[in-house]
C-alpha positions as CSV (number, residue, x, y, z in Angstrom):
1,M,15.1,-27.5,-16.3
2,I,15.5,-24.5,-14.0
3,E,17.8,-25.4,-11.0
4,K,18.6,-22.1,-9.4
5,L,16.4,-19.0,-9.7
6,L,17.4,-15.5,-8.9
7,V,14.4,-13.5,-7.7
8,A,14.9,-9.9,-9.0
9,N,12.6,-8.3,-6.5
10,R,12.0,-7.7,-2.8
11,G,9.3,-7.9,-0.1
12,E,6.2,-10.1,-0.2
13,I,6.5,-11.0,-3.9
14,A,10.1,-12.2,-3.4
15,R,8.8,-14.4,-0.5
16,R,6.0,-15.7,-2.7
17,V,8.3,-16.6,-5.6
18,I,10.7,-18.3,-3.3
19,R,7.9,-20.4,-1.8
20,G,6.6,-21.4,-5.2
21,A,10.1,-22.3,-6.5
22,R,10.9,-24.3,-3.5
23,A,7.8,-26.5,-4.1
24,L,9.4,-27.5,-7.4
25,G,12.8,-28.2,-5.8
26,I,14.4,-25.0,-7.3
27,S,17.0,-23.2,-5.1
28,C,16.6,-19.5,-4.8
29,V,18.9,-16.5,-4.8
30,A,17.8,-13.1,-3.5
31,V,19.1,-9.7,-4.2
32,C,18.9,-7.0,-1.6
33,S,19.7,-3.3,-1.2
34,D,21.4,-2.0,2.0
35,P,18.1,-1.3,3.8
36,D,16.8,-4.8,2.9
37,V,19.7,-6.9,4.0
38,D,17.8,-8.1,7.1
39,A,14.4,-8.4,5.4
40,P,12.5,-11.7,5.8
41,Y,12.8,-12.7,2.1
42,V,16.6,-12.5,2.2
43,S,16.8,-14.9,5.1
44,E,14.4,-17.3,3.4
45,A,16.4,-17.5,0.2
46,D,19.2,-20.1,-0.1
47,E,21.7,-17.4,-1.1
48,F,21.7,-13.6,-1.5
49,V,23.7,-11.0,-3.3
50,R,23.9,-7.5,-1.9
51,L,23.4,-4.6,-4.2
52,A,25.2,-1.6,-2.7
53,G,22.9,1.4,-2.3
54,A,19.4,2.2,-0.9
55,T,17.4,3.8,-3.7
56,P,15.6,1.7,-6.4
57,T,17.7,3.3,-9.1
58,D,21.0,2.2,-7.5
59,T,19.8,-1.3,-6.7
60,Y,16.7,-3.1,-8.0
61,L,16.5,-1.0,-11.2
62,D,20.1,-1.5,-12.1
63,V,20.0,-4.0,-14.9
64,D,23.8,-4.7,-15.0
65,A,23.9,-5.2,-11.2
66,V,20.9,-7.6,-11.2
67,V,22.1,-9.7,-14.2
68,G,25.6,-9.7,-12.6
69,A,24.2,-11.0,-9.4
70,A,22.5,-13.9,-11.3
71,L,25.7,-14.8,-13.1
72,T,27.8,-14.5,-9.9
73,S,25.5,-16.8,-8.0
74,G,25.3,-19.4,-10.7
75,A,21.6,-18.9,-11.3
76,D,20.2,-20.2,-14.6
77,A,16.9,-18.2,-14.5
78,V,15.5,-14.9,-13.3
79,H,12.0,-14.2,-12.0
80,P,11.2,-10.4,-12.0
81,G,8.1,-10.5,-9.7
82,Y,6.1,-7.3,-10.3
83,G,7.2,-3.7,-10.4
84,F,10.9,-2.7,-10.7
85,L,12.3,-4.4,-13.9
86,S,9.4,-6.8,-14.4
87,E,8.1,-5.0,-17.5
88,D,11.5,-3.7,-18.8
89,A,12.2,-5.2,-22.2
90,G,15.9,-4.2,-21.9
91,F,16.2,-6.2,-18.7
92,A,14.5,-9.3,-20.3
93,R,16.9,-9.0,-23.3
94,A,19.9,-8.7,-21.0
95,C,18.9,-11.9,-19.1
96,V,18.5,-13.8,-22.4
97,A,21.8,-12.4,-23.7
98,A,23.5,-13.7,-20.6
99,G,22.1,-17.2,-21.1
100,L,19.5,-16.8,-18.4
101,V,15.9,-18.0,-18.6
102,F,13.6,-15.0,-18.1
103,V,10.4,-16.1,-16.3
104,G,8.0,-14.0,-18.3
105,P,6.9,-13.2,-21.8
106,P,9.5,-12.6,-24.7
107,P,11.3,-9.2,-24.6
108,D,9.5,-8.1,-27.8
109,V,6.1,-8.7,-26.2
110,I,7.1,-6.7,-23.2
111,E,8.4,-3.9,-25.4
112,A,5.2,-3.8,-27.5
113,M,3.0,-3.6,-24.4
114,G,5.4,-1.4,-22.4
115,S,3.9,1.7,-24.0
116,K,0.2,2.0,-23.3
117,L,0.0,4.1,-26.5
118,N,1.4,1.3,-28.7
119,A,-0.6,-1.3,-26.9
120,K,-3.9,0.6,-27.5
121,A,-3.0,0.9,-31.2
122,T,-2.2,-2.8,-31.5
123,M,-5.5,-3.8,-29.8
124,A,-7.6,-1.4,-31.9
125,A,-6.1,-3.0,-35.0
126,A,-7.1,-6.5,-33.6
127,G,-10.7,-5.4,-33.0
128,V,-10.5,-5.0,-29.2
129,P,-12.4,-1.9,-28.1
130,V,-10.3,1.1,-26.9
131,L,-10.8,4.7,-25.8
132,P,-9.4,7.7,-27.9
133,T,-6.1,9.2,-26.7
134,V,-3.9,12.2,-27.1
135,E,-0.1,11.7,-26.7
136,I,2.2,14.2,-25.0
137,P,5.9,13.1,-25.4
138,S,8.4,13.2,-22.5
139,G,9.4,16.8,-22.0
140,G,6.6,18.0,-24.2
141,G,4.1,20.6,-23.2
142,L,1.0,22.2,-24.4
143,D,0.6,23.9,-27.7
144,G,-2.4,24.8,-29.7
145,A,-2.8,21.5,-31.4
146,V,-2.4,19.5,-28.2
147,T,-4.8,21.7,-26.4
148,D,-7.5,21.4,-29.1
149,A,-7.0,17.7,-29.3
150,V,-7.5,17.3,-25.5
151,A,-10.5,19.6,-25.5
152,A,-12.1,17.4,-28.2
153,L,-12.1,14.5,-25.8
154,G,-14.4,16.4,-23.5
155,W,-13.9,17.4,-19.9
156,P,-12.9,16.0,-17.5
157,V,-9.9,14.1,-18.9
158,L,-7.4,11.6,-17.4
159,V,-3.7,12.0,-17.7
160,K,-1.8,8.7,-17.6
161,A,1.8,7.6,-17.9
162,S,2.5,5.6,-21.0
163,A,5.3,3.5,-19.6
164,G,3.9,2.2,-16.2
165,G,1.0,1.8,-13.9
166,G,0.2,1.7,-10.2
167,G,-1.3,5.2,-10.3
168,R,2.1,6.8,-11.0
169,G,1.8,9.7,-13.3
170,M,-2.0,9.7,-13.3
171,R,-4.0,12.8,-12.8
172,V,-7.7,13.7,-13.3
173,V,-8.1,17.1,-14.9
174,E,-11.4,18.9,-14.6
175,S,-10.9,22.0,-16.7
176,P,-8.4,23.5,-19.3
177,D,-6.8,25.8,-16.8
178,A,-5.5,22.9,-14.7
179,L,-4.1,20.9,-17.6
180,A,-0.6,22.4,-17.8
181,D,0.2,21.8,-14.1
182,A,-1.2,18.3,-14.2
183,L,0.8,17.4,-17.3
184,A,4.0,18.7,-15.7
185,S,3.5,16.9,-12.4
186,A,2.5,13.6,-14.2
187,Q,5.5,13.8,-16.4
188,R,7.9,14.3,-13.5
189,E,6.3,11.4,-11.6
190,A,6.3,9.1,-14.6
191,A,10.0,9.9,-15.4
192,S,11.0,9.2,-11.8
193,A,9.0,6.0,-11.5
194,F,9.6,4.5,-15.0
195,G,12.4,6.5,-16.6
196,D,10.0,7.8,-19.3
197,G,8.0,11.0,-18.9
198,T,5.7,10.2,-21.9
199,V,2.0,10.6,-20.9
200,F,-1.3,10.6,-22.7
201,V,-4.7,12.0,-22.2
202,E,-8.0,10.1,-22.6
203,P,-11.6,10.8,-21.7
204,Y,-12.4,10.4,-18.0
205,V,-15.2,7.9,-17.6
206,A,-17.5,8.6,-14.7
207,R,-18.1,5.6,-12.4
208,P,-16.3,2.9,-14.4
209,R,-15.3,-0.4,-13.1
210,H,-11.8,-1.7,-13.4
211,V,-12.0,-5.4,-14.4
212,E,-9.0,-7.4,-15.6
213,V,-8.6,-10.9,-17.0
214,Q,-5.8,-13.3,-16.0
215,I,-4.1,-14.9,-19.0
216,L,-1.6,-17.8,-19.4
217,G,0.2,-18.9,-22.5
218,D,2.8,-21.5,-23.3
219,I,5.5,-21.7,-26.0
220,H,3.3,-24.3,-27.8
221,G,0.7,-21.7,-28.8
222,T,-1.9,-22.5,-26.2
223,V,-3.5,-19.4,-24.5
224,V,-6.2,-19.5,-21.9
225,H,-7.9,-17.0,-19.5
226,L,-8.5,-17.7,-15.9
227,F,-11.5,-15.5,-15.4
228,E,-11.7,-11.9,-14.2
229,R,-10.8,-9.9,-11.2
230,E,-12.7,-6.8,-10.0
231,C,-10.2,-4.1,-9.0
232,S,-12.4,-1.0,-8.7
233,I,-11.7,0.0,-5.1
234,Q,-8.7,2.3,-5.6
235,R,-7.0,5.2,-4.0
236,R,-4.8,7.5,-6.1
237,H,-5.8,5.3,-9.1
238,Q,-4.0,2.4,-7.3
239,K,-5.9,-0.8,-6.3
240,I,-6.4,-1.5,-2.7
241,I,-9.1,-4.2,-2.8
242,E,-9.5,-6.8,-5.5
243,E,-11.7,-9.8,-5.9
244,S,-12.7,-12.7,-8.1
245,P,-15.2,-13.1,-9.6
246,S,-16.6,-9.7,-10.2
247,P,-19.9,-9.2,-8.5
248,V,-21.5,-7.8,-11.7
249,I,-20.0,-9.8,-14.5
250,T,-22.6,-12.3,-15.9
251,P,-21.5,-15.6,-17.5
252,E,-22.2,-14.1,-20.9
253,R,-20.1,-11.0,-20.2
254,R,-17.4,-13.2,-18.7
255,A,-17.1,-15.1,-21.9
256,E,-16.9,-11.8,-23.9
257,L,-14.1,-10.4,-21.7
258,G,-12.2,-13.7,-21.7
259,A,-12.4,-13.9,-25.5
260,A,-11.2,-10.4,-25.9
261,A,-8.3,-11.1,-23.5
262,V,-7.3,-14.2,-25.4
263,T,-7.5,-12.3,-28.7
264,A,-5.2,-9.7,-27.2
265,A,-2.7,-12.3,-26.0
266,R,-2.7,-14.2,-29.3
267,T,-2.3,-11.0,-31.3
268,I,1.0,-10.3,-29.5
269,G,2.2,-13.9,-29.1
270,Y,1.9,-13.9,-25.4
271,V,3.8,-16.5,-23.3
272,N,3.7,-17.0,-19.5
273,A,1.4,-15.2,-17.0
274,G,-0.1,-11.8,-17.7
275,T,-3.2,-9.7,-17.3
276,V,-5.4,-7.8,-19.8
277,E,-7.0,-4.9,-18.1
278,F,-10.4,-3.4,-19.2
279,L,-12.5,-0.4,-18.2
280,V,-16.1,-1.5,-17.9
281,L,-18.5,1.4,-18.6
282,P,-21.8,1.9,-16.6
283,D,-23.7,0.6,-19.6
284,G,-21.8,-2.7,-19.7
285,R,-19.5,-1.9,-22.6
286,F,-15.8,-2.4,-22.0
287,A,-12.6,-0.9,-23.4
288,F,-9.0,-2.1,-23.4
289,L,-6.7,-0.4,-20.9
290,E,-3.4,-2.3,-21.0
291,V,-1.6,-5.6,-20.8
292,N,0.5,-6.2,-17.7
293,T,3.3,-8.4,-18.9
294,R,4.0,-10.0,-15.5
295,L,2.4,-11.5,-12.5
296,Q,-0.1,-9.1,-10.8
297,V,-0.1,-8.1,-7.1
298,E,-3.6,-9.5,-6.9
299,H,-2.9,-12.9,-8.4
300,P,-3.8,-14.7,-5.1
301,V,-7.5,-14.2,-5.6
302,T,-7.3,-16.1,-8.9
303,E,-5.3,-18.8,-7.2
304,L,-7.9,-19.2,-4.5
305,V,-10.9,-19.4,-6.8
306,T,-9.2,-21.8,-9.3
307,G,-7.0,-23.8,-7.0
308,L,-4.0,-23.1,-9.2
309,D,-0.5,-22.0,-8.3
310,L,0.4,-19.3,-10.8
311,V,4.0,-19.1,-9.8
312,R,4.4,-22.8,-10.3
313,L,2.7,-22.5,-13.7
314,Q,5.1,-19.6,-14.6
315,L,8.1,-21.7,-13.9
316,L,6.7,-24.7,-15.8
317,V,6.0,-22.6,-18.8
318,A,9.5,-21.1,-18.6
319,D,10.9,-24.6,-18.6
320,G,9.2,-25.2,-21.9
321,M,6.3,-27.3,-20.7
322,A,2.7,-27.2,-22.0
323,L,0.0,-25.8,-19.8
324,P,-1.3,-28.8,-17.8
325,P,-4.9,-30.1,-18.1
326,E,-6.1,-28.5,-14.9
327,V,-5.4,-25.1,-16.4
328,L,-7.2,-25.9,-19.6
329,H,-10.3,-26.9,-17.7
330,A,-10.2,-24.5,-14.8
331,E,-13.4,-23.6,-13.1
332,L,-14.5,-20.9,-10.6
333,G,-14.9,-22.0,-7.0
334,G,-16.3,-19.7,-4.3
335,H,-15.3,-16.1,-3.9
336,A,-11.9,-14.5,-3.0
337,I,-11.2,-10.9,-1.9
338,E,-7.8,-9.4,-1.3
339,A,-7.0,-6.2,0.7
340,R,-3.6,-4.4,0.4
341,L,-2.4,-3.3,3.8
342,Y,-0.3,-0.2,3.4
343,A,1.8,1.8,5.8
344,E,-0.1,5.0,5.2
345,D,-2.5,7.4,6.9
346,A,-5.9,7.4,5.0
347,T,-7.0,10.4,7.2
348,R,-4.1,12.5,5.9
349,G,-4.3,12.1,2.1
350,F,-2.7,8.6,2.3
351,Q,0.5,10.0,3.6
352,P,3.1,7.1,3.8
353,S,4.4,6.0,7.1
354,A,7.9,4.8,7.6
355,G,9.6,3.3,10.7
356,H,10.2,0.3,12.8
357,L,7.5,-2.4,12.8
358,H,7.5,-3.6,16.4
359,R,4.8,-6.2,15.9
360,F,3.1,-7.7,12.9
361,R,0.7,-10.5,13.6
362,F,-2.6,-11.8,12.2
363,P,-4.9,-14.2,13.9
364,A,-5.1,-17.7,12.5
365,S,-8.3,-17.8,10.5
366,T,-9.7,-20.5,8.3
367,G,-9.8,-19.4,4.7
368,V,-7.6,-16.3,5.2
369,R,-4.1,-16.1,3.6
370,V,-1.5,-13.4,4.4
371,D,1.2,-12.7,1.9
372,S,3.6,-10.3,3.7
373,G,6.9,-8.7,3.1
374,V,7.5,-7.9,6.8
375,E,7.4,-9.4,10.2
376,D,8.0,-8.4,13.8
377,G,11.1,-6.1,13.9
378,S,11.0,-5.2,10.2
379,E,11.9,-1.6,9.0
380,V,9.5,0.1,6.7
381,S,11.8,2.2,4.4
382,V,11.0,5.5,2.7
383,H,12.7,4.2,-0.4
384,Y,10.0,1.7,-1.5
385,D,6.3,1.2,-2.0
386,P,4.6,1.2,1.5
387,M,2.6,-2.0,1.0
388,L,3.2,-4.3,4.0
389,A,1.1,-7.3,3.0
390,K,-1.8,-8.7,1.1
391,V,-4.6,-10.3,3.1
392,I,-6.9,-12.6,1.2
393,A,-10.0,-14.4,2.2
394,H,-11.7,-17.2,0.3
395,A,-15.2,-18.4,1.1
396,P,-18.2,-20.0,-0.6
397,T,-19.9,-16.6,-1.1
398,R,-18.8,-13.0,-1.5
399,T,-20.5,-11.9,1.7
400,E,-18.7,-14.6,3.7
401,A,-15.3,-13.7,2.2
402,A,-15.8,-10.0,3.0
403,R,-16.8,-10.7,6.6
404,A,-13.9,-13.1,7.1
405,L,-11.4,-10.6,5.6
406,A,-12.7,-7.7,7.7
407,G,-12.5,-9.7,10.8
408,A,-8.9,-10.8,10.2
409,L,-7.8,-7.2,9.5
410,E,-9.7,-5.9,12.6
411,R,-7.9,-8.4,14.8
412,A,-4.5,-7.9,13.4
413,Q,-1.7,-6.4,15.6
414,V,0.3,-3.9,13.6
415,H,2.5,-1.7,15.8
416,G,5.0,1.0,14.9
417,V,3.6,2.5,11.7
418,T,0.3,4.0,10.7
419,T,-1.7,1.8,8.3
420,N,-4.9,1.8,6.2
421,R,-6.3,-1.2,8.1
422,D,-9.3,0.7,9.5
423,L,-10.2,2.0,6.1
424,L,-10.1,-1.5,4.6
425,V,-12.3,-2.8,7.3
426,R,-14.9,-0.1,6.8
427,I,-14.9,-0.6,3.1
428,L,-15.4,-4.3,3.4
429,R,-18.4,-3.7,5.7
430,H,-19.9,-0.8,3.7
431,P,-23.4,-1.4,2.4
432,E,-22.4,-0.3,-1.1
433,F,-19.5,-2.7,-1.2
434,L,-21.5,-5.6,0.1
435,A,-24.2,-4.9,-2.5
436,G,-21.5,-4.9,-5.2
437,D,-22.3,-1.3,-6.1
438,I,-18.7,-0.2,-6.6
439,D,-16.6,1.6,-9.1
440,T,-13.3,3.5,-9.3
441,G,-14.9,6.6,-7.7
442,F,-15.9,4.8,-4.5
443,L,-13.3,6.7,-2.4
444,V,-14.2,9.9,-4.1
445,R,-17.8,9.6,-3.0
446,H,-16.9,8.3,0.4
447,D,-14.3,10.4,2.3
448,P,-11.3,8.2,3.1
449,A,-10.6,10.4,6.1
450,V,-14.0,9.3,7.5
451,L,-13.7,5.7,6.5
452,G,-10.1,5.6,7.7
453,A,-10.8,7.0,11.1
454,P,-10.0,4.7,14.0
455,L,-12.4,1.8,14.5
456,A,-12.1,2.5,18.2
457,D,-14.5,5.3,19.2
458,V,-13.8,7.8,22.0
459,A,-15.2,5.6,24.7
460,A,-13.1,2.6,23.5
461,R,-10.0,4.8,23.3
462,R,-10.5,5.8,27.0
463,L,-10.6,2.1,27.9
464,H,-7.4,1.6,25.9
465,A,-5.7,4.4,27.8
466,V,-6.7,2.8,31.1
467,A,-5.3,-0.6,29.9
468,A,-2.1,1.0,28.7
469,A,-1.6,2.8,32.1
470,L,-2.3,-0.2,34.2
471,A,-0.1,-2.6,32.1
472,G,2.7,-0.1,32.3
473,Q,2.5,0.2,36.1
474,A,2.2,-3.6,36.3
475,E,5.4,-3.9,34.2
476,R,7.3,-1.4,36.5
477,R,6.1,-3.3,39.6
478,A,7.3,-6.6,38.1
479,Q,10.7,-5.1,37.3
480,A,11.0,-3.5,40.7
481,A,10.1,-6.8,42.5
482,V,13.0,-8.5,40.7
483,L,15.3,-5.8,42.0
484,G,13.8,-6.1,45.6
485,S,12.2,-2.6,45.6
486,M,8.9,-1.1,44.7
487,P,8.0,1.7,42.4
488,S,8.8,5.2,43.5
489,G,6.2,6.7,45.9
490,W,4.5,3.4,46.7
491,R,6.5,2.4,49.8
492,N,5.8,5.6,51.7
493,N,2.1,5.8,50.8
494,P,0.7,2.7,49.1
495,A,-2.9,4.1,49.3
496,A,-2.0,7.2,47.2
497,P,-3.2,7.1,43.6
498,Q,-0.6,6.7,40.9
499,T,-0.9,8.7,37.7
500,T,0.1,8.1,34.1
501,T,-0.3,10.7,31.5
502,F,-0.4,9.9,27.8
503,S,-0.4,11.7,24.5
504,G,-2.9,9.8,22.4
505,P,-5.4,9.9,19.5
506,D,-7.5,12.5,21.4
507,G,-4.6,14.5,22.8
508,G,-3.6,14.3,26.4
509,V,-5.3,11.8,28.8
510,E,-4.5,11.3,32.5
511,I,-5.2,8.0,34.3
512,D,-5.3,7.7,38.1
513,Y,-5.3,4.3,39.7
514,R,-4.2,2.4,42.9
515,F,-2.3,-0.9,43.5
516,D,-2.7,-2.4,46.9
517,R,0.0,-4.5,48.7
518,A,-1.4,-7.7,47.1
519,G,-1.0,-6.2,43.6
520,T,-4.8,-5.7,43.1
521,C,-5.5,-2.6,41.0
522,T,-8.4,-0.2,41.2
523,L,-9.1,2.5,38.7
524,V,-9.7,5.9,40.3
525,A,-10.2,8.5,37.6
526,V,-9.8,9.3,33.9
527,D,-8.9,13.0,33.2
528,G,-9.9,13.8,36.8
529,A,-13.4,12.3,36.6
530,R,-14.1,9.3,38.8
531,R,-14.9,6.2,36.8
532,D,-16.6,3.8,39.2
533,D,-18.3,2.2,36.2
534,I,-15.0,0.6,35.0
535,S,-13.7,-2.4,36.9
536,V,-10.3,-4.0,36.7
537,L,-10.7,-7.7,36.5
538,S,-7.0,-8.6,36.0
539,C,-3.8,-6.7,35.2
540,A,-0.5,-7.9,33.8
541,P,2.3,-6.2,31.9
542,D,1.0,-7.6,28.6
543,A,-2.8,-7.9,29.1
544,V,-5.5,-6.1,31.1
545,V,-9.1,-7.2,31.4
546,L,-11.6,-4.4,32.0
547,A,-15.4,-4.5,32.6
548,A,-17.4,-1.5,31.5
549,E,-21.2,-1.2,31.0
550,G,-21.7,-4.9,31.7
551,V,-19.2,-6.1,29.1
552,S,-15.7,-7.5,29.9
553,R,-12.9,-7.2,27.4
554,R,-9.3,-8.3,27.3
555,Y,-6.8,-5.8,26.0
556,E,-3.4,-6.9,24.9
557,V,-0.7,-4.3,25.6
558,A,2.7,-4.1,24.1
559,R,5.1,-1.4,25.4
560,V,8.2,-0.2,23.5
561,G,10.0,2.4,25.6
562,I,7.4,5.1,26.4
563,T,5.0,4.0,23.6
564,A,2.1,1.6,24.4
565,F,0.2,-0.3,21.7
566,V,-3.3,-1.5,22.8
567,D,-5.4,-4.1,20.8
568,G,-8.9,-5.2,21.8
569,S,-12.1,-6.4,20.3
570,D,-13.2,-2.7,20.0
571,G,-10.2,-1.5,18.0
572,S,-6.6,-0.5,18.5
573,S,-4.8,2.6,19.9
574,T,-1.3,3.9,20.4
575,F,-0.3,6.1,23.3
576,V,3.0,7.9,24.2
577,E,3.6,8.3,27.9
578,I,4.7,11.9,28.8
579,E,6.1,13.6,31.8
580,R,3.4,15.3,33.9
581,F,5.6,18.3,34.3
582,P,7.9,18.5,31.2
583,L,10.7,21.0,30.9
584,P,9.7,23.8,28.6
585,G,10.9,23.3,25.0
586,S,11.0,25.2,21.8
587,Q,8.0,25.2,19.6
588,L,7.5,26.0,15.9
589,A,6.1,29.4,15.2
590,A,2.5,29.7,13.9
591,G,2.5,29.3,10.1
592,A,5.5,27.0,10.0
593,L,5.0,24.1,7.6
594,V,7.2,21.0,8.0
595,A,7.9,17.9,5.9
596,P,5.2,15.3,6.6
597,L,7.7,12.5,5.8
598,P,11.3,11.9,4.7
599,G,11.9,12.4,1.0
600,T,13.3,14.5,-1.8
601,V,12.1,18.0,-2.6
602,V,11.1,17.9,-6.3
603,K,9.5,21.3,-6.5
604,V,9.4,24.6,-4.6
605,A,6.6,26.6,-5.9
606,V,6.9,29.8,-3.9
607,A,9.5,32.4,-2.8
608,A,9.6,34.7,0.2
609,G,7.1,37.6,-0.3
610,D,4.7,35.6,-2.4
611,A,1.0,35.8,-1.6
612,V,-0.7,32.4,-1.4
613,S,-4.2,31.2,-1.0
614,A,-5.5,28.3,1.1
615,G,-4.8,25.0,-0.8
616,D,-2.0,26.3,-3.0
617,T,0.9,23.9,-3.4
618,L,4.0,25.3,-1.7
619,V,6.4,22.4,-1.9
620,A,6.3,18.9,-3.5
621,I,8.2,16.0,-1.9
622,E,8.8,12.6,-3.5
623,A,8.8,9.7,-1.1
624,M,7.8,6.0,-1.5
625,K,7.5,6.4,-5.3
626,M,4.8,9.1,-5.0
627,E,4.7,12.9,-5.1
628,H,3.2,14.6,-2.0
629,D,2.1,18.2,-2.0
630,V,2.5,20.5,1.0
631,R,-0.3,23.0,0.7
632,A,-1.0,26.4,2.3
633,P,-3.5,25.9,5.2
634,S,-4.8,29.4,4.8
635,D,-4.4,32.6,2.9
636,G,-1.2,34.5,3.7
637,T,2.2,35.7,2.6
638,V,5.3,33.5,2.5
639,T,7.9,34.9,4.8
640,E,10.6,32.2,4.8
641,V,11.6,29.3,2.4
642,H,14.0,26.8,3.9
643,V,14.5,24.2,1.2
644,S,15.3,24.0,-2.5
645,A,14.5,21.4,-5.3
646,G,16.7,18.3,-5.1
647,E,17.2,18.6,-1.4
648,Q,16.8,15.5,0.9
649,V,14.6,16.3,3.9
650,E,13.7,14.4,7.1
651,A,10.2,14.2,8.6
652,G,9.6,17.4,10.6
653,R,12.1,19.5,8.6
654,L,10.9,23.2,8.4
655,L,10.0,23.9,4.8
656,V,8.1,27.2,4.6
657,V,6.7,29.8,7.0
658,I,3.5,31.7,6.1
659,D,2.4,34.9,7.8
660,G,-1.4,34.7,7.9
661,P,-3.9,37.6,7.8
662,D,-4.4,39.6,11.0
663,P,-7.2,38.0,13.0
664,D,-8.8,41.5,13.5
665,G,-8.7,42.0,9.7
666,A,-6.2,44.9,9.9
């Protein structure tokens, strides 16, 4: 029996595994990189081993270091979670060779399914439907034979990494002239993420659904499926909303998908938890995509609709036990939907956001589960995937689950980093989503920059600015009262308006207000315009109640230095207080392009003197396991290049300067 489990992962999945193991009386050991030493999962483990370094390569992907941590701590088993080494056959073999129980399928199964190309060949031989493919080896490029083979698939095509998933190394190619660059970029990203630059090309299917089936197998030869999950809402080919059951899978199709998944699992001798992924075509046919030989990010939706604990079952199977009766006779109950909350800006191409998470709180809601890797005070690092949490709602019907999940996300307080929260809320409330009319192109048809715009409209943001200003002044008055003084300017002329100026979502905003001797506040003006239509009902450093247009709302305000975070029933906003008369400072010249986030420069595509067109890639930066292109905003000539490939850059670092065309056309 497993007595001590090393969790070879981080973040929310490490917390989830620790919670599941504890329920079975198993003690847990965490491993952590230098940036993660104060992470919540580390403090929740019974013991932890520090892996020196910050990058995944130096820490969570170092097989010798992780196995060594297990042996040093006296663990007798290892749970890999998902990502990192979870689908690395070499790691599984190293665990077994060291006398450790690997909580997952046998190494040979992982190896067989580790290559999507090999997996597709195996499934085709077993009679499971697959799409045709063209392989391009790591480091390989285009030649006549490859070009002809890809063209035979028909345009557009999809480039995919053979060794991994999560959207890494995946590119849609619309025409032959874009193929070479797409292959090179996909190979770089795949090699960085998975250590293998092998990619393949397959037909791009318009408006498909991504549907997967949860499987479980034990060492006694029993294999079952636990129904399907719909994972079609994706950005960058990576899932962001998953649900079970699928809104379009009929009982007959569910039986077919389940039978195909069980056939796939039995063909390869599958043991433990895994997922068989399918592409469902618009006409209802389906084709095998891959087998994920691990627990999936979206496993909570299956847990909620079946009432089963998949981590518990993984550990029981790893202990050699047979699947219990409740698994063999599982039934669907209700509907569950999961949303992945990422630290990223949907309005700027899903640009990741790193920084200090000042507040991370969700309202207590019946039927809503939050699996998070962070809490108040956590650091969101540039070194790892930007997912903060998974928020899952379970209800009797799909509509109720969507409404509950949207409400929980909308009322969450997430301060310090930009997130995709508003995008998720709008998707969950979108008529097409509620009608079940979804596919993997949902965020191609519907602009993420529009769906991801702040839930708070301009009028609401003005009220948020008022609340931020009044709460800030209330805080200063409270602090001054403790010191036996009053804020500057108040003692000499208490009737004079006070002014707070912010930089916010709509640029600068100026709030004028008065506090009388009793501490009662009156709003005077917003941006110089009187606002007699807004009444201040109460004002405190952490909350302000305003009445506008006959409706009263409470706004919670949290200030961190000069930054104010405001949350209300009409959305959330962030403001930075600025000096009314700032000293003049240096400004970047027109045409200067800076790094949008910290990372590593992996490609510099231009040199000084080059002519560029709007949209051309100038520099590619790798951060948070993804490659981000910095593109020319307009036609022009490159006058300066300040970085080179391989260089580490901070956010705001000057990369390239472009001299645009003369506005008079000269």
